[in-house]
C-alpha positions as YAML, in Angstrom:
chain: A
units: angstrom
residues:
- id: 1
  name: UNK
  ca: [125.32, -11.51, -14.79]
- id: 2
  name: UNK
  ca: [123.36, -8.86, -12.92]
- id: 3
  name: UNK
  ca: [123.74, -5.11, -13.21]
- id: 4
  name: UNK
  ca: [125.07, -2.33, -11.00]
- id: 5
  name: UNK
  ca: [123.46, 1.09, -10.95]
- id: 6
  name: UNK
  ca: [125.19, 4.27, -12.00]
- id: 7
  name: UNK
  ca: [122.95, 7.01, -10.62]
- id: 8
  name: UNK
  ca: [124.98, 10.16, -11.10]
- id: 9
  name: UNK
  ca: [123.21, 11.11, -14.33]
- id: 10
  name: UNK
  ca: [119.77, 10.33, -12.86]
- id: 11
  name: UNK
  ca: [119.64, 13.24, -10.41]
- id: 12
  name: UNK
  ca: [118.66, 16.62, -11.85]
- id: 13
  name: UNK
  ca: [119.76, 18.61, -8.78]
- id: 14
  name: UNK
  ca: [122.32, 17.03, -6.42]
- id: 15
  name: UNK
  ca: [122.04, 19.76, -3.80]
- id: 16
  name: UNK
  ca: [118.27, 19.36, -3.66]
- id: 17
  name: UNK
  ca: [118.63, 15.59, -3.48]
- id: 18
  name: UNK
  ca: [121.04, 15.77, -0.53]
- id: 19
  name: UNK
  ca: [118.76, 18.22, 1.27]
- id: 20
  name: UNK
  ca: [115.81, 15.85, 0.86]
- id: 21
  name: UNK
  ca: [117.88, 12.96, 2.25]
- id: 22
  name: UNK
  ca: [118.95, 14.95, 5.32]
- id: 23
  name: UNK
  ca: [115.40, 16.04, 6.12]
- id: 24
  name: UNK
  ca: [113.94, 12.56, 5.73]
- id: 25
  name: UNK
  ca: [116.70, 10.89, 7.78]
- id: 26
  name: UNK
  ca: [116.04, 13.27, 10.68]
- id: 27
  name: UNK
  ca: [112.30, 12.60, 10.52]
- id: 28
  name: UNK
  ca: [112.84, 8.84, 10.45]
- id: 29
  name: UNK
  ca: [115.24, 8.91, 13.39]
- id: 30
  name: UNK
  ca: [112.78, 10.87, 15.47]
- id: 31
  name: UNK
  ca: [110.05, 8.39, 14.56]
- id: 32
  name: UNK
  ca: [112.34, 5.40, 15.32]
- id: 33
  name: UNK
  ca: [111.36, 3.93, 11.98]
- id: 34
  name: UNK
  ca: [113.89, 1.13, 12.38]
- id: 35
  name: UNK
  ca: [112.23, -0.30, 15.50]
- id: 36
  name: UNK
  ca: [110.21, -2.98, 13.66]
- id: 37
  name: UNK
  ca: [113.15, -4.35, 11.66]
- id: 38
  name: UNK
  ca: [114.18, -8.00, 11.94]
- id: 39
  name: UNK
  ca: [116.91, -8.37, 14.57]
- id: 40
  name: UNK
  ca: [119.83, -10.59, 15.55]
- id: 41
  name: UNK
  ca: [118.80, -14.07, 16.59]
- id: 42
  name: UNK
  ca: [115.40, -13.93, 14.92]
- id: 43
  name: UNK
  ca: [114.37, -16.28, 12.13]
- id: 44
  name: UNK
  ca: [114.41, -14.74, 8.68]
- id: 45
  name: UNK
  ca: [111.14, -14.92, 6.75]
- id: 46
  name: UNK
  ca: [111.04, -17.23, 3.75]
- id: 47
  name: UNK
  ca: [110.80, -15.53, 0.38]
- id: 48
  name: UNK
  ca: [111.14, -16.15, -3.33]
- id: 49
  name: UNK
  ca: [111.74, -13.28, -5.75]
- id: 50
  name: UNK
  ca: [112.42, -12.81, -9.42]
- id: 51
  name: UNK
  ca: [116.05, -12.11, -10.26]
- id: 52
  name: UNK
  ca: [117.32, -9.66, -12.85]
- id: 53
  name: UNK
  ca: [118.09, -12.71, -15.01]
- id: 54
  name: UNK
  ca: [114.37, -13.53, -15.04]
- id: 55
  name: UNK
  ca: [114.74, -16.62, -12.84]
- id: 56
  name: UNK
  ca: [113.16, -17.31, -9.50]
- id: 57
  name: UNK
  ca: [115.46, -16.86, -6.49]
- id: 58
  name: UNK
  ca: [114.38, -18.73, -3.33]
- id: 59
  name: UNK
  ca: [116.04, -18.13, 0.05]
- id: 60
  name: UNK
  ca: [115.36, -21.66, 1.29]
- id: 61
  name: UNK
  ca: [117.07, -23.17, -1.76]
- id: 62
  name: UNK
  ca: [120.24, -21.14, -1.28]
- id: 63
  name: UNK
  ca: [120.40, -21.79, 2.47]
- id: 64
  name: UNK
  ca: [120.76, -25.48, 1.68]
- id: 65
  name: UNK
  ca: [124.27, -24.82, 0.38]
- id: 66
  name: UNK
  ca: [125.42, -22.09, 2.77]
- id: 67
  name: UNK
  ca: [124.65, -18.80, 4.50]
- id: 68
  name: UNK
  ca: [123.09, -15.91, 2.60]
- id: 69
  name: UNK
  ca: [123.89, -12.20, 2.73]
- id: 70
  name: UNK
  ca: [120.84, -10.07, 1.90]
- id: 71
  name: UNK
  ca: [121.07, -6.33, 1.29]
- id: 72
  name: UNK
  ca: [118.04, -4.08, 0.76]
- id: 73
  name: UNK
  ca: [118.66, -0.97, -1.34]
- id: 74
  name: UNK
  ca: [116.44, 1.86, -2.55]
- id: 75
  name: UNK
  ca: [117.17, 1.72, -6.28]
- id: 76
  name: UNK
  ca: [119.52, 2.66, -9.08]
- id: 77
  name: UNK
  ca: [118.56, 6.33, -8.74]
- id: 78
  name: UNK
  ca: [119.98, 6.51, -5.17]
- id: 79
  name: UNK
  ca: [123.55, 7.81, -5.06]
- id: 80
  name: UNK
  ca: [124.26, 6.23, -1.68]
- id: 81
  name: UNK
  ca: [122.91, 2.89, -2.85]
- id: 82
  name: UNK
  ca: [125.24, 2.95, -5.85]
- id: 83
  name: UNK
  ca: [128.22, 3.42, -3.53]
- id: 84
  name: UNK
  ca: [126.95, 0.65, -1.27]
- id: 85
  name: UNK
  ca: [126.44, -1.81, -4.13]
- id: 86
  name: UNK
  ca: [129.93, -1.08, -5.40]
- id: 87
  name: UNK
  ca: [131.26, -1.91, -1.93]
- id: 88
  name: UNK
  ca: [129.33, -5.16, -1.93]
- id: 89
  name: UNK
  ca: [130.58, -5.91, -5.44]
- id: 90
  name: UNK
  ca: [134.16, -5.43, -4.25]
- id: 91
  name: UNK
  ca: [133.51, -7.79, -1.34]
- id: 92
  name: UNK
  ca: [131.59, -10.37, -3.37]
- id: 93
  name: UNK
  ca: [134.58, -12.55, -4.23]
- id: 94
  name: UNK
  ca: [135.50, -12.92, -0.53]
- id: 95
  name: UNK
  ca: [131.87, -13.52, 0.44]
- id: 96
  name: UNK
  ca: [131.54, -16.26, -2.18]
- id: 97
  name: UNK
  ca: [134.89, -17.79, -1.18]
- id: 98
  name: UNK
  ca: [133.57, -18.05, 2.37]
- id: 99
  name: UNK
  ca: [130.70, -20.16, 1.04]
- id: 100
  name: UNK
  ca: [127.93, -17.56, 1.14]
- id: 101
  name: UNK
  ca: [125.51, -16.24, -1.44]
- id: 102
  name: UNK
  ca: [125.03, -12.49, -1.88]
- id: 103
  name: UNK
  ca: [121.78, -10.90, -3.08]
- id: 104
  name: UNK
  ca: [120.60, -7.28, -3.19]
- id: 105
  name: UNK
  ca: [116.88, -6.52, -3.10]
- id: 106
  name: UNK
  ca: [114.97, -3.45, -4.25]
- id: 107
  name: UNK
  ca: [111.46, -2.51, -5.29]
- id: 108
  name: UNK
  ca: [112.77, -1.37, -8.68]
- id: 109
  name: UNK
  ca: [111.12, -3.17, -11.58]
- id: 110
  name: UNK
  ca: [113.15, -5.11, -14.13]
- id: 111
  name: UNK
  ca: [112.42, -2.43, -16.71]
- id: 112
  name: UNK
  ca: [114.05, 0.13, -14.39]
- id: 113
  name: UNK
  ca: [116.96, -2.20, -13.66]
- id: 114
  name: UNK
  ca: [117.72, -2.76, -17.33]
- id: 115
  name: UNK
  ca: [117.20, 0.80, -18.60]
- id: 116
  name: UNK
  ca: [119.93, 1.50, -21.19]
- id: 117
  name: UNK
  ca: [123.05, 3.26, -19.93]
- id: 118
  name: UNK
  ca: [122.07, 3.18, -16.27]
- id: 119
  name: UNK
  ca: [124.01, 0.22, -15.02]
- id: 120
  name: UNK
  ca: [127.37, -1.52, -15.01]
- id: 121
  name: UNK
  ca: [127.91, -5.32, -14.91]
- id: 122
  name: UNK
  ca: [128.21, -7.11, -11.56]
- id: 123
  name: UNK
  ca: [128.26, -10.77, -10.56]
- id: 124
  name: UNK
  ca: [125.89, -11.10, -7.60]
- id: 125
  name: UNK
  ca: [122.11, -11.36, -7.67]
- id: 126
  name: UNK
  ca: [119.74, -8.38, -7.93]
- id: 127
  name: UNK
  ca: [116.19, -9.25, -6.94]
- id: 128
  name: UNK
  ca: [112.88, -7.50, -7.65]
- id: 129
  name: UNK
  ca: [110.63, -7.16, -4.60]
- id: 130
  name: UNK
  ca: [107.36, -6.29, -6.33]
- id: 131
  name: UNK
  ca: [105.15, -4.31, -4.00]
- id: 132
  name: UNK
  ca: [107.77, -4.53, -1.25]
- id: 133
  name: UNK
  ca: [106.36, -7.74, 0.17]
- id: 134
  name: UNK
  ca: [109.74, -9.09, 1.28]
- id: 135
  name: UNK
  ca: [110.86, -5.75, 2.69]
- id: 136
  name: UNK
  ca: [107.66, -5.73, 4.75]
- id: 137
  name: UNK
  ca: [108.37, -9.23, 6.06]
- id: 138
  name: UNK
  ca: [111.81, -8.03, 7.22]
- id: 139
  name: UNK
  ca: [110.23, -4.96, 8.78]
- id: 140
  name: UNK
  ca: [112.32, -2.52, 6.74]
- id: 141
  name: UNK
  ca: [109.78, -0.96, 4.37]
- id: 142
  name: UNK
  ca: [108.20, 2.45, 4.85]
- id: 143
  name: UNK
  ca: [105.66, 4.46, 2.87]
- id: 144
  name: UNK
  ca: [106.83, 7.87, 1.69]
- id: 145
  name: UNK
  ca: [104.95, 10.97, 2.73]
- id: 146
  name: UNK
  ca: [103.33, 12.90, -0.12]
- id: 147
  name: UNK
  ca: [105.87, 15.69, 0.45]
- id: 148
  name: UNK
  ca: [108.81, 13.29, 0.20]
- id: 149
  name: UNK
  ca: [107.45, 11.65, -2.95]
- id: 150
  name: UNK
  ca: [106.78, 15.05, -4.52]
- id: 151
  name: UNK
  ca: [110.27, 16.26, -3.64]
- id: 152
  name: UNK
  ca: [111.83, 13.24, -5.33]
- id: 153
  name: UNK
  ca: [109.60, 13.64, -8.37]
- id: 154
  name: UNK
  ca: [110.70, 17.27, -8.54]
- id: 155
  name: UNK
  ca: [114.31, 16.20, -9.13]
- id: 156
  name: UNK
  ca: [113.45, 13.53, -11.68]
- id: 157
  name: UNK
  ca: [112.76, 10.45, -9.54]
- id: 158
  name: UNK
  ca: [109.30, 8.97, -10.21]
- id: 159
  name: UNK
  ca: [109.01, 6.00, -7.86]
- id: 160
  name: UNK
  ca: [105.73, 4.81, -9.38]
- id: 161
  name: UNK
  ca: [107.52, 4.43, -12.68]
- id: 162
  name: UNK
  ca: [110.63, 2.93, -11.08]
- id: 163
  name: UNK
  ca: [108.59, 0.32, -9.19]
- id: 164
  name: UNK
  ca: [105.92, -0.27, -11.83]
- id: 165
  name: UNK
  ca: [103.47, 0.17, -8.98]
- id: 166
  name: UNK
  ca: [101.17, 2.82, -7.55]
- id: 167
  name: UNK
  ca: [102.65, 2.16, -4.13]
- id: 168
  name: UNK
  ca: [105.23, 4.78, -3.14]
- id: 169
  name: UNK
  ca: [107.47, 2.98, -0.65]
- id: 170
  name: UNK
  ca: [111.16, 2.33, -0.02]
- id: 171
  name: UNK
  ca: [113.25, 0.03, 2.16]
- id: 172
  name: UNK
  ca: [115.55, 1.21, 4.92]
- id: 173
  name: UNK
  ca: [119.26, 0.59, 4.46]
- id: 174
  name: UNK
  ca: [119.47, -3.00, 5.72]
- id: 175
  name: UNK
  ca: [121.96, -5.86, 5.46]
- id: 176
  name: UNK
  ca: [121.52, -9.31, 6.97]
- id: 177
  name: UNK
  ca: [123.62, -12.45, 7.21]
- id: 178
  name: UNK
  ca: [121.32, -15.46, 7.46]
- id: 179
  name: UNK
  ca: [122.74, -18.78, 8.64]
- id: 180
  name: UNK
  ca: [121.85, -22.12, 7.14]
- id: 181
  name: UNK
  ca: [119.43, -22.60, 10.05]
- id: 182
  name: UNK
  ca: [117.52, -19.53, 8.85]
- id: 183
  name: UNK
  ca: [118.53, -17.44, 11.86]
- id: 184
  name: UNK
  ca: [119.89, -13.89, 11.50]
- id: 185
  name: UNK
  ca: [123.59, -13.89, 12.48]
- id: 186
  name: UNK
  ca: [124.34, -10.28, 11.56]
- id: 187
  name: UNK
  ca: [122.00, -7.32, 11.16]
- id: 188
  name: UNK
  ca: [122.63, -3.74, 10.17]
- id: 189
  name: UNK
  ca: [119.61, -1.46, 9.70]
- id: 190
  name: UNK
  ca: [119.77, 2.31, 9.45]
- id: 191
  name: UNK
  ca: [117.40, 5.12, 8.47]
- id: 192
  name: UNK
  ca: [120.34, 6.89, 6.81]
- id: 193
  name: UNK
  ca: [121.08, 5.53, 3.31]
- id: 194
  name: UNK
  ca: [124.68, 6.73, 3.70]
- id: 195
  name: UNK
  ca: [125.35, 4.43, 6.68]
- id: 196
  name: UNK
  ca: [126.44, 1.05, 5.34]
- id: 197
  name: UNK
  ca: [127.09, -2.37, 6.84]
- id: 198
  name: UNK
  ca: [130.74, -3.21, 7.52]
- id: 199
  name: UNK
  ca: [131.64, -5.69, 4.76]
- id: 200
  name: UNK
  ca: [134.92, -6.59, 6.51]
- id: 201
  name: UNK
  ca: [132.95, -7.63, 9.59]
- id: 202
  name: UNK
  ca: [130.58, -9.68, 7.44]
- id: 203
  name: UNK
  ca: [133.47, -11.47, 5.74]
- id: 204
  name: UNK
  ca: [135.14, -12.12, 9.09]
- id: 205
  name: UNK
  ca: [131.92, -13.67, 10.41]
- id: 206
  name: UNK
  ca: [131.49, -15.85, 7.32]
- id: 207
  name: UNK
  ca: [135.07, -17.11, 7.59]
- id: 208
  name: UNK
  ca: [134.87, -17.92, 11.28]
- id: 209
  name: UNK
  ca: [133.29, -20.81, 13.13]
- id: 210
  name: UNK
  ca: [130.95, -18.38, 14.90]
- id: 211
  name: UNK
  ca: [128.45, -18.66, 12.07]
- id: 212
  name: UNK
  ca: [128.33, -22.45, 11.89]
- id: 213
  name: UNK
  ca: [128.22, -22.67, 15.69]
- id: 214
  name: UNK
  ca: [125.09, -20.55, 15.69]
- id: 215
  name: UNK
  ca: [126.52, -17.39, 17.23]
- id: 216
  name: UNK
  ca: [125.30, -13.94, 16.29]
- id: 217
  name: UNK
  ca: [127.40, -10.91, 15.51]
- id: 218
  name: UNK
  ca: [126.22, -7.33, 15.59]
- id: 219
  name: UNK
  ca: [128.14, -4.21, 14.71]
- id: 220
  name: UNK
  ca: [128.47, -1.20, 16.98]
- id: 221
  name: UNK
  ca: [125.41, 1.03, 17.01]
- id: 222
  name: UNK
  ca: [127.42, 3.94, 15.75]
- id: 223
  name: UNK
  ca: [124.52, 5.88, 14.27]
- id: 224
  name: UNK
  ca: [121.15, 6.89, 15.69]
- id: 225
  name: UNK
  ca: [118.51, 4.66, 14.21]
- id: 226
  name: UNK
  ca: [121.03, 1.88, 13.69]
- id: 227
  name: UNK
  ca: [120.15, -1.69, 14.67]
- id: 228
  name: UNK
  ca: [123.50, -3.27, 13.90]
...
């Protein structure tokens, strides 16, 4: 069993945190940071990561038995990510019943994932993307500015410690459905961590013949910087 973050107690100043998020989202939209992200119809990169259970998790292995839903999240300290993972957890039973595997990926180290009192049990896979290599392959990783990193550190979020790495980077909010042929059938990428993929749309796609027939489904681009 994996773990689900509970970030409320992690943030020293919620107002300051929300202000940081708003400023960074605006900067990223203006810079079109999402432009390099993997898109509908493209082939997903192969990857193998270590799961929270300590075992290797390989995309190619899981695609042999069905489609895979991959969600990138920023970490257990992120309030929006906690909400998003809870939504995915609520949808997990339907996703699994449709024959798909669900995995969430972050740069957070296993020590950060398993810190006492920070997480609640869940049933889908949490994967550790050390150094953000997989996020880079999907085109959804960005390096924080020194001001952004300092602002987060000022409210109790030390990303170097969280990631067990000197690299200060995060993934965009991104969710993909990858068909058994390795092709992206659904993509939702947003610079705003509060803008989530539509789990009902994902479940509908997984249940339909559109996925096995090789069709692609994208959500409405309802938010600037959204590639769904």
